[in-house]
C-alpha positions in Angstrom: -30.9 7.7 0.5 -34.3 6.0 0.0 -36.6 5.1 2.8 -38.5 1.6 2.6 -41.9 3.0 2.9 -41.6 5.6 -0.2 -43.7 4.3 -3.1 -41.9 4.8 -6.4 -43.5 5.0 -9.9 -41.8 4.7 -13.4 -41.2 7.2 -16.0 -43.6 5.6 -18.3 -46.7 5.5 -15.5 -45.9 9.5 -14.6 -46.1 9.9 -18.4 -49.4 8.3 -18.3 -50.7 10.0 -15.2 -49.6 13.3 -16.8 -50.9 12.5 -20.1 -47.3 13.5 -21.8 -44.6 11.4 -23.5 -41.9 9.5 -21.7 -39.6 11.7 -23.5 -41.2 14.6 -22.2 -40.9 13.1 -18.6 -36.9 12.4 -19.3 -36.7 16.2 -20.4 -38.5 17.2 -17.2 -36.0 15.3 -15.1 -33.0 16.7 -17.0 -34.1 20.0 -16.4 -34.6 19.4 -12.9 -38.5 19.9 -12.9 -39.0 16.4 -11.7 -37.0 14.9 -9.0 -36.1 11.4 -9.8 -33.7 8.5 -8.8 -31.5 6.6 -11.3 -32.2 2.8 -10.6 -29.9 0.9 -13.1 -30.7 2.1 -16.3 -34.3 3.6 -15.5 -35.3 6.5 -13.8 -38.1 6.0 -10.6 -39.8 8.9 -9.1 -41.0 9.1 -5.4 -44.9 9.3 -5.3 -44.4 12.2 -2.7 -42.6 14.1 -5.3 -45.4 14.1 -7.8 -48.1 16.1 -5.9 -46.1 19.0 -6.0 -45.8 19.2 -9.9 -49.1 21.1 -10.2 -47.1 24.0 -9.0 -44.6 23.6 -11.7 -47.3 23.5 -14.5 -46.7 26.3 -17.1 -49.4 28.9 -17.6 -50.3 27.6 -21.0 -50.6 23.8 -19.5 -53.1 25.6 -16.9 -55.1 27.4 -19.8 -55.3 24.0 -21.8 -56.6 22.2 -18.5 -58.9 25.0 -17.5 -60.4 24.9 -21.0 -60.8 21.0 -20.9 -62.6 21.4 -17.3 -64.8 24.1 -18.9 -65.6 22.2 -21.8 -66.4 19.1 -20.1 -68.7 21.1 -17.5 -70.5 22.5 -20.5 -71.2 19.1 -22.2 -72.0 17.1 -18.9 -72.5 19.6 -15.9 -76.0 18.9 -15.3 -75.0 14.9 -15.4 -72.2 15.4 -13.1 -74.6 17.5 -10.8 -76.9 14.6 -10.9 -74.4 11.9 -10.3 -73.0 14.0 -7.2 -76.4 13.8 -5.4 -76.5 9.9 -5.6 
């Protein structure tokens, strides 16, 4: 049962947030990795359930994210530090 105060996002919105395709989101829903509710022909995802997705990232996904953060810090670290002081 859905509560009125819960906020839901679409599979397309979640795909955009995660940087993956809608098909990948559907596969994660089918595999039970993402909890979703069927509304008509589409699925919606409770935003409260999205926060735990980080715990479900694969080791490879975490390595990719870590490499991207390291690359960003190497290229823009000083700029980010200066912006943080403002």
